[in-house]
N, C-alpha and C positions, 0 to 999 in steps of 0.2 A: 398631060401637057406640061403642067408645072413641075412634075417630077423629072421629066426629060430635060427641062431647062436647067434645073438645079444640078443634075448630073453633068451637063455640059459645062456649067460654071466651075464645078469641082475639078473636072479634067483639065479645063483651060488653066486653072490656077496651078494644078499639078505640073502640067507641061512647062509652064513659065518658070517653075522652080528648077526642073530638070535642065532647062535650056541654059541655066547659069553655069553648068559644069562642062568641062572639056570631055570629050568622049574617047580619050586615050585608052587603049586596051592593055597598056602595060601594067602588069601586076605590081610593079614597084612605084607606080604613080601615087604619091601620097595626097589623095584628095581629101578636102575638108567638106563637111556638110553641117547644116544646121538641123535643129529638131524638127522643122517642117517636113524634111525629107522622110524622116522616120514616121511622122504622123501620117503623111499622105500614103506612104508605102503600106503601113498597117491598115489604113482605111480601105485602100483598093484591094489588098489581099484578103481582108476579112469579108468584103462584099462578094468576091469571086475566088473562093479558096481552092478551086481546081487547078490553079497555076497555069491556066490556058488563056487568060485575059491578054489581049494584045498590048494594052498599056503597060503591063508588067515588064515587057521586053525592053521598054525604054529605061528601066532601072539597071539592067544588066551591066552596062558599061561603067556605072559608078559604084558597083558593089565593092565593099571592103569588109574585112572581118569585123571591125568595130561596128559598122552599119548593120551587118547581119546579126551581130550579137544584140544590138539595141532593139531591133525588130523582134527577135525571138523572145526577149524578156517582156515585150509589150503585148504579144498576142494572147488572147484570153484563154485558149484551150490548148492542150497538148497536141490535139489533132491538127489544128491550124499551124502550130509551131513545126510539127513534123513535115507537113505539106510544104511550108515555106522553106524549111531546111533542104528538102529534096529538090525544090525548084532552084535554090541557090547553088546546090551541088552540080546542077546541069549547066551552069553558066561558065564552064571552063573555057569555052571558045572565046569568051570575052576576057580571059585572063584571071578569072576569079578562082581562088582556092581557099577552102576552109582552113582556119588556123586552129591551134590547140584550144583557143578560148571559145570559138564557136562550137567545137565538138563538146567542150565541157558544159556550155550553156544548154545545148539540147540534151546532154546526158543528165544534167541536173533536173530539167523539166520531166524527163522520163522517170527518173528516180523518185521524184516527189509524187508523181501520179501512178507509181507502181506499174509502169509499162515495161515489164522485164523483157518481153520478146523484142520490142523495138530497140531497147537498150543493148541487148546482145547483138542485134543486127548492126547497129552503129559501130560497136566495138570491133566486130568482125571486119567491116568495111575499112575501118581505120588502119588495120594492120595488113589487110590483103589487097583491097581494091584501090584505096586512096590513101597511101601512106602519108603521114603528117608528123613533123618533128614536134616534140613536146619538151617543155622545160620540166625539171624535176617537180616543181611545185604544181604544175598543171597535171602531170601524171598522178601525183598523189591525190589531187582533187577528184580525178576521174575514177581512181581505184576506190575512193570513199563512196562515190555515187553507186558503184557496183556493190560494195559491202552493205550499204543501207537497205538493199532489196535482196540480200542473201545470195548474190552471185559471186561467191568466194572463189569458185573454181575458174570462172571467167576472169576475175581479177588476177588470179595466180598466172593464168595463161597469158594475159595481156602484158603483165610485168616482164615475163621472159621474152615475149615476142618483140616488145619495144626495145629491150636491151640487145637482143641478138641482131636485130635489123638496123641497129644504130640510130633509132628514132629518138632515143632518150638515154642519158647517162644517169641512172638512179643514184640518189644520195640517201642519207639516213632518214630524211623526211619521207621519201618514197617507201622505204622499208617499213617505217612506222605505220604509214597508212595501210600498207599491205597486211601487216600484222593485225591491225584493227579489223580489217575486212575478214580475214581468216578466222579470227577469234570469235567474231559474231556468229559464224556458222559452225563453230566447234571443231574446226580443222586443226587439231592440236599437233598432229604429225608434221603438217606443212609449216606451222608456226615454229616448231623446233628446228626444222630444216633451214628456214630463213634466218633464224638466230645464228645458226652455225655459219651461214654465209657472211653475216655481218661480222662475226668474230674473225673470219678469215681475212676480211678487209682491214682488220685492226681498228674497227670503229668502236667507240665507247657507247655503252647503253645509257639511255637517260630514262626519266620518268615515263615519257610517252612511248618508249620501246617496251618497257616492262609491264605497264598497265594492261595492254591487251594479252600479254602472256598469262597474267593472273586470271584474266577472264576466260581464256582458252582452257586452262587447267581446271577452273571451277566448272565449266560446262561439261568437261570430261570426267568429273568427280575425282580428280586426282588432287585431293586437298593437301596432301603432304607437300607436293611440289609447289602448289599455289602458296602455301604458308612459307616455304623456303624463299620463294621470290619476294613475298611480302616482307619477310624479315630483312632481306637484303635492301629493299627499298626504304625500310624504316631506318636502317643504319645511316643511309645517305640523306634522310629527311625528305624523302619523296612521297611519303604516305599522305594521302588526303582523304576527304570524306567519300569521294567516289570509289577509291580502291577498297576502303573499309566496308562501305555499303555493298559493294560487289561480292565480297567474301561472305559477309553476314547473310545476304539474301540467298547465296548459293547453299550455305549450310542449312538455312531454313527450308529451301526448296527440296533438298534431299533428305529432310527429316531429322537433321542433327541440331535440334533446338538448343541444347545446352552449349554447344560450341558457338552457335550464332550469338547467344546471349553473352557468353564470355567475351567474345570479340567486341560487342557493343560496350561492355564495361571497360575493356581496355581502351577503346576509343575515348570514352568519357574521361578516363584517367589521363589521357594524353591531350585532352582539350580539343578533340575532333568531334564535331557535332553532326548528327544525322539530320537530314531534311525531313519535312513532314510526310512526304510520300513514302520514304523508306520506312519510317516508323509504322505507317499504316499497313504497308505490304508485309512487314515482319510480324505485326500483331495478327493479321489475317492468317499468315502461315503457321504461327504458333498455335492458334485456335484450331486450325485444320488438323494439326498433329495431336490434338487433344492435350495440349500443354497450356491450359488457361492460366495456370500459376505464373508461368513466365510471361505470358501475354499481359497479365495485369501488372507485373513488375515493369514491363516496358511501357505500358500505358502511363504509369506513374511518372516515369522518366520523361515521357513526352509532355505531360502536363507541367512538369517542373521547369522545362526549358521554354515554356510559354506558348506552346501550340494549343489551339482550341480543337479538341477532337470532333470530327464530323459525326452526324447521326449514324452513318453507316458503320463507323467504328464501334459506337455504343451497341448497335444492333448485333454485330458479330460477337462482341464480348458477352453480352447478355445471353445470346444464343448458346455460347460455349458454357456459361454458368448453368443455364437451364439443362443442357445435356449432362452436366456433371451433378445435377440435382442440388445445386447450392442456391436455394431460394433466398436466403438472407442476403448474400453478397449481390445477387442479381437485383434485388429490390433496392439495396444500398446504391448500386450503380445507377439505377433509375433516378434516385434522389439527386445524385451528383449532376445529372443532366440539367437540372434546374439551375445549379450554380454556374454552369457554363452558358446558360441561356439557350440550350439546345432542346427543341420540342420533340418528344417521342412521337413516333408514328404508329400506325395500326399494326405494322409488322412486329414491333417490339412488344406491344401489349399482347398480341396473339401468341408470341413465343412464351411469354410469362404465364399466361393463363393456360396454354396447352400443356406446358411442362408441369405446372402446379395447379391442377384443376380443383384443388381444395378451395372451398368458398372463402376461406379466411384470406387467401391471396387476393381474390377479387375484392374482398372488403378492404384490404390494405391498399390496393390500387385506387379504389374510390376515395379512400381517406387522403391519399396523396394529392388529390385535386382540391385546391382551396375553394372556399365558398364563393369568392368573388371571381373565380376563374370562368372564362367563357365556356359555353356549353360544348364547343367544338371538341375539347379534350375528353369530356365525358362521353360524347358520342363515339369517339375512337375506342374507349375502353369497352363500352357496351357492344360495339361492332366486333371487337376481339372476342368477347364472350359468345356472341352469336356465331362467329366463325368456328370457335371451339366446339360448340354444340353441334354445328353442321358437320364438322370433320369427324366427330365421334358418333355420328348417326342419330343424335338425340333431337330429332326434328320436332317432336311435340314440345320439348323445353324451349327450342328456338322460337317456335311460333308463339308460345305463351309469353316469352319475354318481349317479343316484338309487339304483341297486343298490349302489354303493360306500358311499353314506351309510347304507343299511340295514344293510350288513355291517360298518359301522365299529366296532360293539361286539364283534364276534367276532374271534378271533385269526387265522383263516385267510382274511381278506379279500383279495380279488384286486384290486390297485390298478394303474392304468395309470401310466406313467412320470412324468407331470407331478404326480400327486397322492401319489406315494410318500412324499415327505418333508413333506407338508402335513397340517395338523391337520384331520381329518374330524370331522363331527358328525352325529348321528342326525337324520333328516328329521322335520319336523312335518307337520301336515295340509295346510298351504299348499304344501309341497314336492310332495306327491302331487297336489294339485289343479292345480298349474301343468303338470305332465307329462300328467296325465289329459286336461286341456282341450286341450293340444297334440295329443295322439293323436286325440282326437275330431275336431278341426279337420282333421287329416290323414287322416281316414277309417280309422284303425287302431282300430276299436271293440273287437275281441277283446283286444288288448293293453291297452287302457284298462280293460276289465273285470278283467283279471288283476291290474293294479296296484291296482284298487279293492279286490280281495280282500286284497292285501298291506297296504293301508291299514287295513282292519278288523283284521287280525292284529297289526300292529306299533304302530299309533297309537291305535286305538280307534274310537269311533263317528264315521262321516263326517258332514260338514255337509250341510244340506239343499241347498246350492248344488251340491255334487258329485252328490248323488242326482238333482237336477233335470237337470244336464247329461248324465248317463248315460241317464236316461229319455228325454230329448229325442233323444239320439243313436240310441238303440234304435228310437224311433218313426220317426225320419227314415229308418231302414233297414228299416222295416216289420217289426220284430221285436217285435210287440205283446205276446206272452206273457211275454217276458223283462222288458219294461218293467213289466208288471203284477206280476211277481214282486218287482221292486225296490220297487214301491209297497206291496205287502204287508209287505215287510221294513221299510220306513220306519215303518209303523203299529205293527209289533211292537216296534220300537225306540223307540216314542213320539216319533217325529219327525213333526211336523205337516206334511202336504203343503201346498204353496202353490197359488195359482191357476195358476202356471206348470206345476207337476207335472201337475195334472188336465188342463190345456189341451193339454199335449203328447200325452197319451194320447187325449184327445178328438179332436185333430187327426188322429191316425193312424187312428182309427175312421172319421172323415169321409172321409179319402182312400180308405179301403177300401170306401166306400159301405155301411158296416154301420149301418143305421138303428137297429136294436134296440139294438146295443151303444152307439151314440151317445146314445140316450135314457137308457139305464141310467147312463152316465157323467154325464149332465145331472142325474139324480136325486142322485147322490153330490155333485156340485158344489153343488146347491141346499142340501143338508144342511150343507155346509161354508161356505156363504155366498160361493161363488166364481162369478164371471160367466164364461160361455163367450165366447171371442174371436169377434168378428164374422167374421174371415177364415175360421175353421174351419167355422162354420155355413153361410156362403155357399158355401164350397168343396163341401160335401156337397150342397147344393141344386143347384149348377151341374153336379156330376158326375152326379147323378140325372137332371137334365133333358137332359144331353148323351146319355144312354143311353135316352131315351124314357120315363123314369119320373117325369114331372112331377107326376102325381097323388100319387105316393108322397112327393115333395118337399113338396107342400102339406100332406099329413098330418103330416109331420115338423115343419113350422113350427107347425101347430096343437098338436102335443105340447109344443113349446117354450113356447107361451103357457100351456098348462094347468099346466106346471111353474113358471110364474111368471117366465119369461124373455121379454123382448120382442125378437123378431128385428129386425135392422136392415132398413131399406127396401131396401138393396142385395140382401139375401137374397130379399125379396119380389119385387123386380124380376126377379131370376134365375128365380124360380118362374113369374112371369107370362110371361116369354120362353119358358120351357119348355112351358107350356100352349099357347102360340100355335104352337110348332113341331109339336105333335101335333094341330093344328086345333081345339083347345079354346078358341076365342076368347071365347065367352060366359063360360066358367068363369074365364078370366083377367080379364075385365071385372068379374065378380062379386067376384073377390078384391080388385080395386081399390076397388070400392064398399064392401066389408066393412071394408077398412082405414080408409076415410074415416069410416064410421059409428062405428068404435071410437075415433075421436079422433086417429088417426095422420094425419100429413100427408105423403102421397107426394110425391116430388120430381118435377121436370120429366122426368128420365130415365125414371121409372116410367110417367108419362103417355105419353111418346113410344113406349114399348114397346107399349102398348095401341093407340095411334094407328096404329103400323106394322101391327099385327095386323089391325085393322079395315080398313085400306086394302088389305091383301093379299086380303081376301075381299070387296072391292068394297062396303064399307060406309062410304064417305067421309063421308056426311052425319052419321052417328053420331060419327065421328072428329072432325068439325069442332065438334060440340057439346062434346067433351072440351076442345077449344082454349079455348072460352068458360069452361069449368069451371076450367081452370088459372088464368085471370085472376081469377075470383071468389075463388079460394083465396089470392090475393095473390102468386102466382108469376108469373114472366115466361116465356112460351113461347119456346123457343129457335128459332134459324134452322132447325134440323133438324125441329122440330114443323111449321113452315110448309112446308118442303121435302117432307115426307112427304105432306101433304095436296095440295100443288100437283101432285106426281107422280101421285097417285091420280086427281085430277080430269082431268088431261091424258090419262091412259091410258083413262079412261072416256068421252072425247070432250067433256068439259065444260071446255074451255080458258078460256072466259070467266069461269067460276066460279073457276078457278085464278088468273086475273088479278085478281079482286077480293081474293084473299088477298095478292097482291103489294102492292096498295094499302094493305091493313090493316097489313102489315109496316112501311110507311113511316110510317103514323099512329102506330104504337107504337114508333118508333125502333129497329126491328130491321133491320139492314142486310142486304139479300139478298146471297148469295154466288154464285159462278160456277155452282154446282149449281142454284140457283134459276133463274137465267136460262137455263141450258142445257136444263133440263126444259121451260120454257115455249117455247123455240125449237122443241124436238122436238114439243111438243104442237100448236103452230100448223102445223107442217109436216105432221103426221099429218092435220090437218083441211084440208089443201090451202090454207092461208092464208099463203103465203110472205112477203107484204108485212108482215103483222103480226109474223111471226117476225123479219124484218129490223129492224122498229121496236124490238122487245125487245132485239135484239143491239146496236143503236145506243145504247139507253138504258143498257145494261150498260157500254159503253165510256165513255159520258158520265159515269157515276157513279164511274169510276176502277177498275172491277172488270175485271181483265185476264183475257181468255179463255184457258183452258188447252187442252191437246191434245184432251180429250174434248169440250169445247164446240165447237171448230172442226169436229171430225168430225160432231157432231150437226147443225150447220148445213149442212155440205157434203152430207151424206147426205140431209137433209131437202129441200134445194133440188133435188137429183137426183130425189127422189120427186115433186116438184112440176113436173118437166120444165123446170128452169132450170139446165141444165148449165154454161152460160157463166158465170153468176153464181157457181155452185159452184166453178168452176175458179179464179176470182179469189181466193176465200177459201182455196183450196188453196195458191195461190202466197204469200198472206200468211202462211199457216201455216208454209210452208217457210222464209220469210224469218226467222221467229222460231225457226228451228232445231228445229221439231217434226216428227216423222215420222208420217204417217198409217198406219193399219192397211190390210191388203190389200182389205177390203170397200169402202173408199172408192174405190179404183181401179175395182173391179167396178161400183160404182154409177155413177161417171162414164162408164165405158165403155158401160154399158147405156143411160144417158140420152142420150148423144150419138148412139148408134145409133138410138134411138127418134126422135130429132130429125132423122134422116137426114143428120147431119153426120159423114160417114165420115172425113174428114181429121182432125178434132179427136179422134174416137174412136181413130184409129190412133196419134196422138201420145200419148194416155193409155196405150194398149196398150204402146207402146215404153217409156214411163217405168216401167210396171209390170214389164215383162220385165227391164229393166236394173236395177231395184231388187231383183230376185230374188223377186218376188211372182207365181209361176205356180202356179195351183191343182193339187192332185193329182186323180187321176181320181175319187176318192171324195168330193171336195168338192162342195157344192151349187152353187157358182159355176162348176164345170168346164164344164157344157154351154153357159153363156153365153159363156165365153171361146172355146170351140171353134166356136160359131156365128159369133162375131166374126172368128175367124181364117179361116173359110171365106169370109166376105164380103170380107175384106181381100185374100185370094188371088185372088178372081175380079174384083175391080175394078181397072181399069187405073191408077188413081191411087195405089193402095197395094200392088199386087202386087209391084213391084220392091223395095219396102221389106221385104215379107215374105221375099223371096228373100234379101236381105242378112242379115236376122235369122237365117234358117235356116243360111246359110253361116258366120255367126259362132258357131253352136252355141247360140244363145239359145232356140231352140224345141225341143220334144221331138222325138226322132227318130220318123219314120214317123207324124207327127201326122195326115196325111191319111187313113191307114188307120184310125187310132183314131177319127177323126171319122166315117168311113163306117160303122164298127161302131156308133157311137153313134146315127147316124141310123136304122140298121136296127132297133136296139133300140126306139127311140122310135116308129118306124112300127108295129112289132108291138104296142106298148102302145096306140097310137091305135086299131088294129084291134080290140083287146080291149075298150076302154072307150069308144070313139067320141069321144075328145076331140081337138080340132084341135091341131096341133103348136105353133101360135103361142101357146097359153095354157099350155103345159107348164111354162115357167119364167117366174116373175114376181118379179124381185129387189126390186121396190118394195113388195112386200106386207109384208115384215118384214125386220128387220136380220139 
């Protein structure tokens, strides 16, 4: 009730202010307003940002560009500003039109908030939908807003449109702003073109014209041209620190350290001084190029002009000296830090000790610390030593040093020889964390837990990071109960678990396939506002599906949705794949339909899983409808999508329908691959259409798709099925020339085809190749009877019998093969007597691969 009363008072006050103004709709009516109008308009609009509040309509008659500009600058977010700007744009019936200054105000807001899409929309409307005249200064400002967010092409287009449509007459300031925007994006060709335009107008270049030209040439690595412009500016006295810094930084960026340093020295001679940021960036760049010598010289110049180097600069220089193995200079630089009052951090000590593991360096570092210095610095040094031990895998040494540090306050501490005369210090939480993390990485979980207990005893409450690392280590080792105990301990110590804590335990439950436990953990995470990691949920679904529990996996995903978590499409795809494995194709299809009806957008991978499942159960027509659905949803079917359908149609004897899909692939710019063509070749051969198969093969080669080993074998086997062994043999020779080896069934197919063609000589040549290649079938192989029949024929024919004798003498044939063949014939005769089947139809290698 009180709130309603307050709102009525606010609106009453607001309307009393509005009532003071005349409601003339003339756009030329020069209305005045006080700040209360802006305040009330901002307040009302902020409370109801959808621009539909009735009270906003009362402001329409008094809108002016200065009023709109003031409101825009006062609104707290870019979204509110954009919404208000759009509302104001719609008030044209009251005579309001945006001015160049309101456009620039909203453009500035979008530029600062990096809202490039909205900025481009505003610029497009400006020249197309709602043309507005601009002063040269206003156009220059708008172009700079575009340049700040990298919209150089848009700035270029806007400049021309404004000029062509007569919305602005650009002057040299406009051109300078455009050059600046273009140079920031490296558009050097456009920069040169605009310079020529300026020359054509007879305009004189100034410092602000040429500075972006130098920048553009630097970005394009055209340093000779950049230096020519620089020299021209120098002659006219236009060179300043910005231009010099730009050149020096560009030389450094592209690895030309000496030129960059030479330029800095020239600047120094001319009295031009770099700022602190430029010094730091150049020094970092020099060290990156392994030019620590130049970096140190520049460092000395920086110190001479009075800048205090930050700790990050010392860090990079010491790191560079460590890399070049200059221990003496690195330690000297460490001493200089004291003179500047800059305290070294653990990163610097770690670099020094890592680079110079010799204990003399450690001793030197410890000597650098005065006796009266607080223990904090000593702890940093010892933590650096611990870090180096851990990084080098010296976990025993790390644990021993940590124990000495723990015992440093007791009188009976047991020291090793090196640390006997050194000043030890009690460890902090970071000391324990370094060693614990090293032990966890090294798989020494129990020792890490022991140190964790020491940490709690000697230092106090552990950090959430240490808890997380231990819980994660326990979960990785499937020690779930211990990880839960640590979680309970965290809560008792009022340490808030993070999403990492819960996801570590959730991941362990998922690996265990503990669905109920995983759901309970999801409830805990929901209460804490933590999202489950996709990889864990997907892992559980995959594990369940791999063990035939796909229905249970779907129920789990439903539970996630009920708890307010949206499973990833990868998880749903795994569930659909699992359902198909257990022949629940319709349920998998319904799951896909359910996802689409709930507003989810399955990806092509999900659709391919269903297509594969439908094709497996000979429902290719339904699968092909899904292909159309993929396109309707704005997705692009993959080559695999088409290959699955083509394979299914070929296997069902509808190879012409498969060919129609090949045509569709071409229409949709989907390039068929070798699998596509191989499948079609196999399909035509199955239908006894070898000529069509060869046409497909030739088309594949014409398109530049190189046949692989599987493709060759599909064609060779298919031609043998179609009783064209001579053609098949040609492709075998081509395959061998490409250094591809066929499988044994190819030799069997050729052997059988030549025998069927009564070409005993060619069959024997294939047989010899097979034998010499080591492809002789075992007695339990399906192809064994074929080979034995062939050997019998070769032995009895005068043209091949001598060759068989030679092979036998060389030991290439099984011993006593004639006896084995006689036994085989007897077995087959008995089988014929039992079932009444002629011997000639017992073996048919062309029926199936």
